[in-house]
C-alpha positions as CSV (number, residue, x, y, z in Angstrom):
1,X,79.7,36.3,86.1
2,X,81.7,39.4,86.7
3,X,81.1,42.6,84.8
4,X,83.9,43.7,82.4
5,X,83.0,47.4,82.6
6,X,85.7,49.6,84.1
7,X,84.9,51.5,87.3
8,X,83.3,55.0,86.7
9,X,85.8,57.8,86.8
10,X,84.6,59.1,90.3
11,X,85.1,55.6,91.7
12,X,88.5,55.2,90.0
13,X,89.7,58.5,91.5
14,X,88.5,57.3,94.9
15,X,90.4,54.0,94.5
16,X,93.5,55.9,93.4
17,X,93.4,58.1,96.5
18,X,93.0,55.0,98.7
19,X,96.0,53.4,97.0
20,X,98.1,56.5,97.9
21,X,96.9,56.2,101.5
22,X,97.8,52.5,101.7
23,X,101.5,53.4,101.0
24,X,101.6,55.5,104.1
25,X,100.1,53.3,106.7
26,X,101.7,51.8,109.8
27,X,102.4,48.6,108.0
28,X,103.6,48.0,104.4
29,X,101.1,47.5,101.6
30,X,101.3,43.7,100.8
31,X,100.7,42.7,97.2
32,X,100.2,39.1,96.3
33,X,100.3,39.8,92.5
34,X,97.5,38.4,90.4
35,X,97.5,37.4,86.7
36,X,93.8,36.6,86.2
37,X,90.4,37.2,87.8
38,X,90.5,34.1,89.9
39,X,93.9,34.9,91.4
40,X,92.8,38.5,92.0
41,X,89.6,37.4,93.8
42,X,91.6,34.9,95.9
43,X,93.9,37.6,97.0
44,X,91.0,39.9,97.8
45,X,89.3,37.1,99.8
46,X,92.6,36.5,101.7
47,X,92.4,40.1,102.9
48,X,94.4,42.1,100.4
49,X,93.9,45.9,100.6
50,X,94.8,46.3,96.9
51,X,95.5,44.1,93.9
52,X,98.6,44.3,91.8
53,X,99.1,42.5,88.5
54,X,102.3,40.7,87.5
55,X,103.4,41.4,84.0
56,X,105.1,38.1,83.7
57,X,102.2,36.1,85.0
58,X,99.8,38.0,82.7
59,X,102.0,37.4,79.7
60,X,102.4,33.7,80.4
61,X,98.7,33.2,80.9
62,X,98.1,34.8,77.5
63,X,100.8,32.8,75.7
64,X,103.6,35.3,75.5
65,X,107.0,35.7,77.3
66,X,107.6,38.5,79.7
67,X,109.7,41.5,78.6
68,X,107.5,43.8,76.6
69,X,106.5,41.0,74.3
70,X,102.8,40.9,75.1
71,X,100.6,43.1,72.9
72,X,99.5,46.2,74.7
73,X,95.8,45.6,74.0
74,X,95.9,42.2,75.5
75,X,97.7,43.5,78.6
76,X,95.2,46.3,79.1
77,X,92.2,44.0,78.5
78,X,93.4,41.8,81.3
79,X,93.8,44.8,83.6
80,X,90.2,45.8,82.8
81,X,88.9,42.3,83.7
82,X,90.6,42.3,87.0
83,X,89.6,45.9,87.9
84,X,86.0,45.1,87.1
85,X,86.1,42.0,89.2
86,X,87.3,43.3,92.6
87,X,86.2,46.2,94.8
88,X,89.8,47.2,95.5
89,X,92.3,49.5,93.9
90,X,94.2,47.7,91.1
91,X,97.8,48.7,90.3
92,X,98.9,47.4,86.9
93,X,102.3,46.2,86.0
94,X,102.8,47.8,82.5
95,X,106.4,46.8,82.0
96,X,108.1,49.8,80.4
97,X,104.8,51.1,79.0
98,X,104.4,49.0,75.9
99,X,105.6,52.0,73.9
100,X,108.7,53.1,72.1
101,X,108.5,56.7,73.3
102,X,107.0,59.0,75.8
103,X,104.0,59.8,73.6
104,X,103.2,56.1,73.4
105,X,103.5,55.8,77.2
106,X,101.0,58.6,77.7
107,X,98.6,56.7,75.4
108,X,99.2,53.5,77.3
109,X,98.4,55.2,80.6
110,X,95.2,56.7,79.1
111,X,94.1,53.1,78.2
112,X,95.1,51.8,81.6
113,X,92.9,54.5,83.3
114,X,90.0,53.7,81.0
115,X,90.4,50.0,82.0
116,X,90.2,50.9,85.7
117,X,93.9,51.0,86.9
118,X,94.4,53.1,90.1
119,X,98.1,52.7,89.9
120,X,100.8,51.5,87.5
121,X,104.4,50.2,87.5
122,X,106.7,51.5,84.9
123,X,110.2,50.0,84.7
124,X,113.4,51.5,83.3
125,X,114.7,48.2,81.7
126,X,115.1,48.6,78.0
127,X,115.4,44.9,77.1
128,X,118.4,45.8,75.0
129,X,121.3,43.5,75.8
130,X,123.8,46.3,74.8
131,X,122.2,48.8,77.1
132,X,119.8,47.1,79.6
133,X,118.6,50.3,81.3
134,X,117.1,53.4,79.6
135,X,119.0,56.6,80.0
136,X,117.8,58.5,83.1
137,X,116.5,61.5,81.2
138,X,114.6,59.3,78.7
139,X,112.9,57.3,81.5
140,X,112.1,60.5,83.4
141,X,110.4,61.8,80.2
142,X,108.3,58.6,80.0
143,X,107.2,59.0,83.6
144,X,106.4,62.6,83.1
145,X,104.1,61.5,80.2
146,X,102.4,59.0,82.5
147,X,101.8,61.7,85.1
148,X,100.5,64.1,82.4
149,X,98.0,61.5,81.2
150,X,96.7,60.9,84.7
151,X,96.4,64.6,85.4
152,X,94.5,65.1,82.2
153,X,92.0,62.4,83.2
154,X,91.7,63.9,86.7
155,X,92.8,60.7,88.4
156,X,95.6,60.7,91.1
157,X,97.1,57.6,89.6
158,X,99.9,56.1,91.8
159,X,102.9,55.9,89.5
160,X,105.4,53.4,90.8
161,X,108.8,53.9,89.1
162,X,110.8,50.7,89.0
163,X,114.5,51.1,89.1
164,X,116.2,48.0,87.7
165,X,119.8,48.8,88.6
166,X,120.3,45.9,91.0
167,X,118.6,43.5,88.5
168,X,120.4,44.5,85.3
169,X,123.8,46.0,86.1
170,X,126.7,44.1,87.8
171,X,129.0,46.1,89.9
172,X,130.0,47.1,93.4
173,X,127.4,47.8,96.0
174,X,128.2,51.6,96.5
175,X,128.0,52.2,92.7
176,X,124.7,50.3,92.5
177,X,123.2,52.2,95.4
178,X,124.3,55.6,94.0
179,X,122.9,54.8,90.6
180,X,119.6,53.7,92.1
181,X,119.3,56.8,94.2
182,X,120.1,59.0,91.2
183,X,117.4,57.3,89.2
184,X,114.9,57.3,92.0
185,X,115.2,61.0,92.7
186,X,115.0,61.9,89.0
187,X,111.9,59.7,88.6
188,X,110.2,61.3,91.6
189,X,111.0,64.8,90.2
190,X,109.4,63.7,86.9
191,X,106.1,62.9,88.7
192,X,106.4,59.4,90.1
193,X,104.9,58.7,93.5
194,X,106.9,55.7,94.6
195,X,110.2,53.9,93.8
196,X,110.3,50.1,93.2
197,X,113.7,48.5,93.7
198,X,113.6,44.8,92.8
199,X,116.8,42.9,93.7
200,X,117.2,44.5,97.1
201,X,116.0,42.8,100.4
202,X,119.0,43.2,102.7
203,X,117.5,45.2,105.6
204,X,120.5,47.5,106.0
205,X,120.4,48.4,102.3
206,X,116.7,48.8,102.4
207,X,117.2,51.3,105.3
208,X,119.6,53.3,103.2
209,X,117.1,53.4,100.4
210,X,114.1,54.4,102.5
211,X,116.1,57.0,104.3
212,X,117.5,58.6,101.2
213,X,114.4,58.6,99.0
214,X,111.5,60.9,100.0
215,X,108.8,58.6,98.8
216,X,107.4,55.1,99.5
217,X,109.9,52.3,98.6
218,X,108.6,49.0,97.1
219,X,110.5,45.8,97.3
220,X,110.2,42.4,95.5
221,X,110.0,39.6,98.1
222,X,109.6,35.8,98.2
223,X,111.5,32.7,99.4
224,X,114.8,33.8,100.8
225,X,113.8,37.3,101.7
226,X,113.6,38.5,105.3
227,X,110.2,38.4,107.0
228,X,107.7,41.2,106.3
229,X,108.2,42.6,109.8
230,X,111.9,43.0,109.3
231,X,111.5,44.8,106.0
232,X,108.8,47.0,107.5
233,X,111.2,47.9,110.3
234,X,113.7,49.0,107.7
235,X,111.1,51.4,106.2
236,X,109.7,49.5,103.3
237,X,106.2,50.8,102.3
238,X,105.2,48.2,99.8
239,X,106.1,44.5,99.4
240,X,105.3,42.6,96.2
241,X,105.4,38.9,95.5
242,X,105.7,39.6,91.8
243,X,105.6,36.5,89.6
244,X,106.2,34.1,92.5
245,X,102.6,33.1,93.0
246,X,102.1,32.4,89.3
247,X,105.4,30.5,89.2
248,X,104.2,28.4,92.1
249,X,100.9,27.7,90.4
250,X,102.6,26.7,87.2
251,X,105.0,24.5,89.2
252,X,102.0,22.6,90.5
253,X,100.8,22.2,86.9
254,X,104.2,20.9,85.8
255,X,104.4,18.4,88.7
256,X,100.9,17.1,88.2
257,X,101.3,16.6,84.5
258,X,104.7,15.0,84.9
259,X,103.6,12.5,87.6
260,X,100.4,11.6,85.8
261,X,102.1,11.1,82.4
262,X,105.1,9.2,83.8
263,X,104.0,7.1,86.8
264,X,100.2,7.4,86.6
265,X,100.1,9.1,90.0
266,X,98.0,12.0,91.3
267,X,99.9,13.2,94.3
268,X,100.7,16.8,93.1
269,X,96.9,17.4,92.7
270,X,96.5,17.5,96.5
271,X,95.7,19.7,98.3
272,X,93.6,21.6,95.9
273,X,90.9,24.2,96.1
274,X,87.4,22.8,96.0
275,X,85.7,23.0,92.6
276,X,82.5,24.5,94.0
277,X,84.5,27.1,96.0
278,X,86.3,28.3,92.8
279,X,83.1,28.3,90.8
280,X,81.3,30.3,93.5
281,X,84.3,32.7,93.7
282,X,83.8,33.6,90.0
283,X,80.0,33.5,90.0
284,X,79.9,36.1,92.8
285,X,79.2,39.5,91.4
286,X,81.1,42.0,93.5
């Protein structure tokens, strides 16, 4: 059974430095986002260089909806379980920081570091229908607080600033791009290390972003997105599957239950991972 103790500080700093290096390699950092220990270990076994959590997958697995609705302690505890279970850097999707202000974000980052996170995602969505994005200055202050918490701990935490302009605001392409660049530059100036722009996969637009932003650019990919090689050629440094793997797993659960309860069939249950293989995956102490 895996240990649930977070990595020692020296080890965490080493993992954080490695995470930085992985964003500047010849190929993008590929993240098949995990939501529990089993999915994290499966990603590691498949050859992942780092493990990222998915906030939505984590929330769903713990019985909560996504969107800053999961209790912070529950989210951090899950990060700790994953960080203790894999010998890789773990970057934690912390939504908007599970906090109402910058001081709360700093506290959240301290907890995430104690749990073993080598990197974090912090988004600028506010989940307020009237104003879906936080003001730039407010989000910059929250990111500066995250940076200060990491500096105080002596860990070079990779802070990935998520810019949700293309997800949350309708509008013309030039206006969305300009707003994204304004936010991305402000967040980098506040101490972020990378910029995450979900909602963008068009290679020409990706090239505009990666040319204009002086930091690694992260994209959200999945069915319908261009192949990894094409996005890599456009300059993307990090590609994340986000909630897609968790959604696919839950789709299998829905199909299996539906067929079994309506027709008495079992077809959605195949192919499946071997019971002994999964048991051994979790019994193996890394």
